[in-house]
N, C-alpha and C positions, 0 to 999 in steps of 0.2 A: 084663242080666247084672248089674244092681245087687244082686240078692239073693246073688250069689256073693261080694260084698264087704260084709258087714253093717256092720262098723266104719267102713270107708272111706266108705260111702255115707250114713253119719249125720253126716259133717262137712260143714257148709255154710260155715264161717268158722274162722279159727285158734282162736278162743276155745273151739270145741267139742272141741279136743284135750285141754283140760284135764280134761274129764270122762271120758276114756278110761281105764279101769283096766288092760286087758290090752295094754300097749304092744307087746310082742313080736308079739302076733297082729296088731295093726295094721300093724306094719312088714312082716309076712309078706304081708298083702293088698296093701300098696303095691307090694312087689317083683313079685308076681304080675301086678298089672295093668300095670306098666310093661313087663314082658316080654311080656304079651298085646298091648298096643297097638303097641309098636315092631316086634314080629314081623310085624305087618300093614302098618303105615304106614312102616316105616323110622324112622330118627332116631338120637338120641344115647342109647345103651343103657348103656354102662360107667359113664359120669360120673354118671348118675341113680341107677343102683343103689347107687353108692358114698356117696351122700348121704342115704340114707333115714333113718338114725337121727339124723344131724346136723340136717336139716330138722325132724324131729319134735321134738328137743329145743329147737330154737330157738323153734319156735311154741308150745311148752308153757311155757317159761320167760318169754319176753317178751310184752308187751301189744301186740298187733297191732290196729289200725294206729297207735296212739300211738307204739310203737317202729317204726323203719323198717329193713327188710332189703333190701340191694342185693347182687344176685348178679353176680359177675364173669362175663363172656362170656354168661351166661344159658342155656347149653345144658344145665345140670344143674337146670332149673326144673320139671320135670314133677311131682315131689312137691309143691313149692310150689303149683303150679296146682291140683292136687287137694285141697290144704288150704284153698285160698281161693275155694271155691265153684264151682270148674269140673270137678269129677269127672264129672259127667253129660255134659260135652262133650269129655272127654279123648280119646275115640276119634277125633275130628276133627282132632287135632293134626297139623300139617303139610299137611293137606288144604285144597284151595281153599275159601276162605270159613270155614274151621275155625280153631282155636287155632293160634297161632304156635308154633314149636318154641323160641323164646326168650322172654325177658321182654319185654313191650310195653306201654307206658304207655297206648296207645289201647284195649287190650284190657280191662284191670282196673285199679282204683285200688290194688290190692295190688302190681302190678308198678310199683315206685317209680321205676325208671330203665330205660329201654329198652336192651338190650345185645344183642351179637352178635359184638363184637370183644372182644379181651383187654385186661386190665390198667386198666380205666376205673372200677372199683368204688370205689377209695379216693378218687380226686379227687371222684367224684360223691357219695360219702357225707360227705366233708368239707364240701361245699358245703350239703348238706341239714342236716348238723349245726350249721353256722354260722347257717343260717336259723333253726333252731329257737332257738338262743340269742338272736338278735336280736329274734325275735317272742316271746320268753319263753314258748315251748311246751315242755312236759315230754316226756321220752322219750329212749330211746337210739337211736343210729343204728348199724347193724351192716353191715359190709361183708364178704362172704364171697368170698374169693380163693383160687384154687388155686396151688400151688407152680410150675406151668408159667406161669401169668399174672404170676407174681412175677418172671419173667425179663424182663418188659416195662419199659422205662425209665420210662413214665408212673407206674407203681406207686410208683416211689421219688421221683418229684417230689411225689407225694401224701404219702408218708410223711415227707418233708422238711417238710411244712407241717401236720402233725397234732399238734404239741405243744400242750399246755394245753387241748386239746378234752376236757373231762370226760365228754362224752355219746358218745364214739366208741369203737367196739369193732371190732377187726380179727380175724376168724375165718379163719385160714390152714388151708385144706383141703388137706392134704399127702398126696398119694397116689403121689408120686415119678414122675408122668407128666404130660405135657401130651397131644398127640396122638402125637408120637413121643417117644422117651425124653428126659427132661430132660438138658440139657447145661449146663456152665459152673460158675463158682464157687459161685453161689447153690445149685444142685443139690447140690454137694458139701457145702456148709455145712449144708443141712437134712438130708443123710444122716447127718452127724455128730450133729446134734441129736436125731435118732430114737433114737440109741443110748445116750443119756444120761438117761433119764427118772429113773433113781435119784438123780442129782445134783439135778435139779429138785425131787424130793420132799424131800431133805435141806435144800435151800435154803429151801423153803417153811415147813418146821418151824422153822428158825433164825430166819427172819423173824418167826414167830409168837411165838417166845420173846422176841425183842427187843422187839416191840410192847407186851409186857405188863409190862415192868420198866422203871424209871426209867433205870437205868444202861444198859439195852438201847437206849433211845432216844438216849442219848449215843454209844454204840458204832455205832448205825446211822447217825447223823449224820456221825460220823467216816468211816465206810467210803463213804457217798454222796459225800463231798468229796474223799476221798483218791485220789491218782493213783499210789499206790505199788504194788509187786508184791504186799504183803500183801492189798490189796483183790481182785486178781485170783486169789490163792490161797484166800481165805476166801469172798469174795462174788462168785464168777465170774458173769459177765453174758452175756446174748445180744446179738446185734446189735440187736435191738429195744429191749432196755433200755438200750443205748449211746445210742439215739436218743430216749430218753425215755418209752417205753411200760413199763407193767407187763405182764410176761410171764408166761403160764401154759402149761405143757406140757413136752413133748408128752403128749397124752392119746389114749386109745382112742377113735376116732370112731365105733365101733359098740357102745360100751357106753353105753346110754341114762342109767343113773344117774350114772356118771361125768361124761358131758356136762351133765346137767342141773345137778348139783351145782356144777360149774365155772362154768357160764354164770350161775347163781343168785348166786354169789359175785361175779363180776366186774361184773355189772350195777349193783352198789351202790358200786363204787370210783370216785371222783371224779378219775380221771386216764385218759388214753387207754390202752387195753388191747389186747394181742394174746393171743388163745387158739390155740394151736398143736394142730391135731387131725389124727391119722393115720387115714386111711381107705384102703379098698382099692377100686380101680375094678372094676366088675362084680360086686361083692359079692352073693351069693346065686344067682348063675347060673353053673354050672361053666364053661361055654364062654367066657363073658365074663370070668371070673376067670383062666382060662388064657391067653386072648389078648385083653386090654382094648384093645389098639391096634385090631384089626380090628373089635371091637364099639363103638369110640368113637362113630363114625357109620356106621351100618350100613343096607343095604338090607333090605327085608322078608326073613324068614328062618323056617326051620322050627324051632320051640321045641324039639322032641324031639331033634334032631341038631345044631342050631346052624348048619346049612348054609344059605347064601344061594343064590339063583339065580345060576347061572354066567353071567358076561358073555358076550355074544354077539359082541362085536367088540373090537378093539385100540382103545385109548383114545389121545387126543392126548398125555396126560400120559406114557403108556408110550412112544409113539413118540418124543417129545422126549428122554426119558431114554436110550433105546436109541441114537438117533443121537448124542447127546452122548458117550456111551461110545466109539462107533466113532471119532469125531473125536479124542477124548483119547488114544487109542492111538498116534496118529501125530503129535500136537500136544502136547508136555509142557508147554506154556504155558497150557492150557486147564484151569480149575478150576471146581468148582461150588459155589454157595452156596445154602443154604436158611434159612429162619426157622422152625425146628420143624416143618417139613412135608416130611421126607423121602420118605415113602411117598406122600402126596397129590400131590407134583409129579413123581413118577416117578423119584427119584434113588436109590432103594435099590441099584440095580446099580452106579451110578457110586460110591456109598459103598463097596461091597465091592471094586470092582476098583482105585480110585484113592484109597485112604484119606488119603494125604498132600496130596491135592489137593481133598478134600472138606471143606467147613465148614458145620456147623450152628450157627448163632449164637443159637438160642433165639428167643423171640417178640420180635424186635427188628429190624423191618424198616428203621427209620431207621438203625441201626448198620449193617445189612447193605449198604445202598447205599454209605455212606460207606466201609465196609470194602472193598467192591468197587472203589471209586475208588482206595483205597490200593494194592490189588492191581494195578490197571492202572498206576498211577504207578511201581510197582515192576517193570513189565515183563511182567506175566501177562495173560491173557485170562479175566476172570471172567465167568461165567454165573450170574446170579441167577434161580432158578425161584420165582415167587411168585404166589399168587392175586391177581387183579385188585383185588379189594375190600381186601386187605391192603396192596397197594402204595400205596393212597391216603395212608397214613401218612408216606410218604417223599417227598412232593413237594419240600420244602425241600431235602432232601439231593440229589435229583436235579438241582435247579437249581444250587446253590451248590457242591456238592462233586464234581459230575460234568461237567454240560453246560457250566458256565461255565468250567471248567479244561480243556475239550476232552480229556476222558479216554475211552478206549473201554471200554464195558462192555456186556454182553448181557442183556437182560431177557427171560425166558420167562415171559409173562404168562398164566398158567392161569386157568381159570374165568372167561374173558371172555365177556360177554354174560349171558343169563339162565341162572340155575343152579337153578331150580325150587323145590323144597320148602324149602330153606334160608331163602328169604325175603329181606326188605328189605335187612338187614345185609350179605348175602353177593352180591347181584347184581353182576355185573362191567360195570356200565354207565357208569362214570365215567373209566376209564383213558383213553379216546381224547380225550375234551375236555380233560382236564388235560395230558396229554402233547402235545396239539397246541399248547399255549401255550409250550413250551419249545424254545428254538433248540438245534441240534445233536443233534436226535433224528430217526431214521428208523424208521417203523412198517411191519411186514408183516403181512398178514392171511390166513393159508392157510385154504382151504375143506376141504382133504383132508389126510391124513396124509402123502402123498408130497410135497405142497408144503411142509408143515412141516419136514421133514427136509432138503430141498434149500435152504430159506430159511436154516435153521440153519447149514448148511455154507457158505452165501454170506456170511453176516454175520461168521463166525469168520475167514474169509479176508480180508474186508474191511479194508483199511489205513487207512480214515479213522477220525479220532478222534471217534466219534459213540456216543451211546447208541442201540443197535440193539435195537427192541422187536419181538418175534414174539408176537402175541396169538392165543390159540387157546381153544376152548370146553371145557366139562367133557364128559367121556365121549368117545364115538366120533363119526366122521363121519356126516352125513346121506347119504341116498341119492345115490350117485355116478353121472352118466351114463356109460354104457359107452363113449362116444365121447371122454370127457375126457382130455387129456393136458396136464400142466403145462408151459407154454412158457418158464418162467423169466423172462419179461418182467415190467415193472412193471404192465402191464394187457393185457387182451385183449378183444376184441369177439366175441360168438357170435350168429349169425343174419344176417338181411339188413340191411345198412347203409342200404338206401333205405327201410326201414319208417319209419312216422311216429312210432312210440313206442319210446322207450329206456328200459329199466330199468337203473339203476346200482347196484351193491351190492358187498359184500365179505364175506369170512369165510363161516361155514358156510351162511348163507342163500342164498348163491349156489345151492346144490343146490335150494332152494325155488324160486328164479327159473327155474331149468331145467325144473322140473315145470310151472310156470305157462306157460312158453314152449311146451312139448309139448301141453298141454291147449288152448291157444288155436290152435295149428297144426292141431289135429284139428278145430277149429271153422272152419277156413279163415282164421285171422287170424294175421298175421305181426308179431312185435316183435323187437327186438334187445336184447342184454344186454351191458352193459359190466362186466367184473369187474376191480376193483382189487386187485392183489396188493400193491402198495405204496400205503399210504394216507397216509403223510406221508414226503416231499413228494409231492403229486399231480403226476404227469407232465403237463406242458403239452400233450403230443401227444394225450393222452386228452381234454382240453378241446377241442382243435382239432377232432378227429373228431366230438365230441359236438354241437357247436353247429349242425349241420345238421338235427337231428331237431326235429319240431314239438312233441312233449311228452317230458319227461324226468321220469321217477318215481324218486326215490332212496329205497332201502329200507336201513335202518341198525339193527342190534342194538346200540344204544347211546342214551345221552342225546342228544337232538336239539341242545340248545344247545352250541355250540362243537364239534359232531361234524364228521364228513368231508362230510356232505351240505350243511351250511352253507358250508364251504370251498369245496366244489366249485361251489355256487351263486354264491359271490362271484367266483370265477374266471371262470365262464362268462358272468356278466353283465358282467364288466369287459372281455370281449372285443369287446362291442358288435355281434357278428355273430349272436348268438342272438336270434331273434325269437319263439320259441315259448313254451310254458308249462312251469313247473317246480314239482314238488311233493316235499317231504320227509315220509317216513313212518318215524317213530322214537319213542323214548319222551320225551314232551314234558312236562318240568317236574313229575315225580311220581316217588314211590318205588313199586317193584313188589312187592306182597305174594306170599306163597308160593302156588304152584300147580305143576302140572306145566310143564315147558318147552314142551311142545306147546301148552298152553293160554295161556301167555304169549306165545308167537309169534302165536297166533290173535288174541289181545286186541289186539295193536298192528299187525295187518295185515301181519305179517312171514313168514307162511306162504304156501304157494303159493295157497291159496284167497283170502287177503287180497289178494295181488298181482293175482291174476286179476280180483277184484272191482273193483279200482281201475282196472285197464286197461279193462274193459267198461264202467265208468262214464264214462270218457274218451270211449270210441267212441259211446256213447249221446248224450252231450252235443254232439258234433260235427255 
């Protein structure tokens, strides 16, 4: 397919862009290739289509790799990857052993900083800029951050420390969206800035005149120092200028000439700079332009119609949101909180039905937890639905602002376990270990939708002042045994309790354990399964019943260190009655790269074949 993209295929490094004459044709090729690849592999479409001209201009104006570009979140890096020698591999993006869907330092020296979460670019860029200064290296450092990411508190911690860095440039890619629609004061401020480019143009002209005259310099110095109303009237400033930045914009993010002229100007200014760029998510593909939210992160789709394959089953996120609405109808104290993930966490219905009790706080998970703690202290029952990997940011708030104060909040921990092609940054493998360290926390792990909904009802009604966590995976449930019925108990045994081998597990991979059990039974072999419904605290009765087995195999879709398997092991060994062997199969001290969920389960022996292999290995060794 290289011949279909003559301009794009001629680029092996950013320097090659400077030789391209027909930039509009190049941008058209780039958009076409992005649509082609994402339609097959899935991935982030809208955000990448929106930065085609911006990425092109950056790499034509700046001297890469002497100048460094840090992409916030990194989900809009497909153009960047094609411009940095990876065009020939772009069709492997998000596939196992292929290119990552985010920037990744292990993949290319042009990926200056690994990203996958929001609001990190400014702090990282400042560190790199400081390093350049100390090591006396030339070059600019450019952080490209979206307006959605600018709602994250870390971005402001970075901005607060950016003064006097002459080699730092912040490019604000403003498309008025994150994943869900942007909310809050920052979104309103940027919306106001978008409608006053004429003021910025007049201001720039005034500054030019002042710089060219002696009297002008005196007037400019006066205005810079003045705190009077006159300064605000004549020399109106942006929030960035108030923080010490030279501000340019807003400018059209799809106008190559305007972008290149502005970037060429700012790279020679020896002060920290902000370039405010207006872009459109989904630019160039009508279906993505019309609904950029759906095409933000999309499954494979038909390019001609924009239609994705219809989901075959109800997801855990949808089941969670539906049940929460049912509960909220009869309990006016229940409210829902999200951190810019209304649709992703299944809360769209709640938002429409209970507007006064729904809160989208933006990309601000730390604030979300403390806000929930305040709601609880005020007498409400807050439910915070959040991706497992995003909850990691909130550890301190969970400890100090909630658990320590014995406040009741409910966490719907979505995307727990493997998440597939989104890769290292998004795997939900750390929530169990870090939540295990916090007192006043109880954790539930449903394997099926029915359990999730009953567990949610249980924790809402629970009067104990605890952080109640319900963790569930991405997508729908795995194969459910026809005989299964949720008991409502903390744990349940399935199979013959006089068998020599016990499999202990929780969450969705219980379904895999059931298939393993059936396969072994067909071979004339019997095992027993212990399903943990509550994984913190572990019920001591489960330990008591387990200590009579000769071999216990614990399978856990989580990081091993600090996980439930290690806690269960400690408890059973402390009983001093267990005389058998104990093994844990989990993710051991590593990060998990992008691949299908099925492949990831297989790699760590967490599917039925892996479980069966471990059991048969035990039987052979006996």
